[in-house]
N, C-alpha and C positions, 0 to 999 in steps of 0.2 A: 504494500500500500504506500509506503514512503517513496518508492520509486515513481509511482504515478503522480505524486505531488510535485516531483522535480521535473517531469516532462513539460513540454511547451504548454503553458496555460494552466496546467495542474487542476486543482480543485475549482478554480474560478471558471475555467473553460467548461468543466463538467456542469457547473451550476448554470452557465449560460445556455446550455442545451435545453434546460427546462423553460426558458423564457419564450421561445418560439411556439411550442405547443400551447402554452397558456395564452399567448397573444392571439393565436388562431382561434382558440376556444372563446375568448372574449369577443373577437370580431364576429364569430358565428352566432354567439348569444345575442349580440346587438344587430345581427343581420346586415352587417356593413356591406357585404357583397351585393345583396339585393338592392340596397339603397344606391350604391354606386352604379349598378347596372341600370337602375331606373332614372339616373341623371343627377342624383344628389352627390356631388363629387368634391366639394371643398370641405376642409376640416370644420369650418364654421357651420355650413349647412348640415353636415353629418351630425355634428354635436347637437344641433337643434332637433334634428329628426329623431335622434335616439335618446335625447334628454341626458346628455353626458357633459362633463366638464371639458371645455374645448382644449385646454392645455394638456390634460391627461390623454384625450383622444388623439391629439397631434403626436404625442410620444408613441402611442400605440401604432398609429399609421406610419410613423417614421420607422419603427421596428419592422413592420410588415413590408415596407419598401426594401429595407436591408435584407430581409429574408426572401425577397423575390416574389412575394405574394401580390404586391401592388407596385405600380409605378407612379411617380409624381412629376407632373409637367411644371414648367417654369411659371405657369399661371397659378400654381397652388392646387390644381385639381388632381385628384387621384383616379386611377383606372386599374382594373384588374389585369393581371398577367394571365398567361395560360394556366399557370399553377393556381392562381387565385380564383379562376373561373370554374375550377373543378367542383 
């Protein structure tokens, strides 16, 4: 076990592996993909649609972009990737 902690990322990397499944679960619970597909695509509009804190939702959306589930345009709108549309 001590050897795993000295490998690249160690325990922190292992903990990060839990973030993406939880982020996807939250997004699914909020039905973000449905809202995005229906045309609600900015963080502000999505936060209003799902009654969520905008800052918290923006962090979630940012993680989903990093995970390849969403893309973000320069205009601040989000869209589903092929992975996110599944």
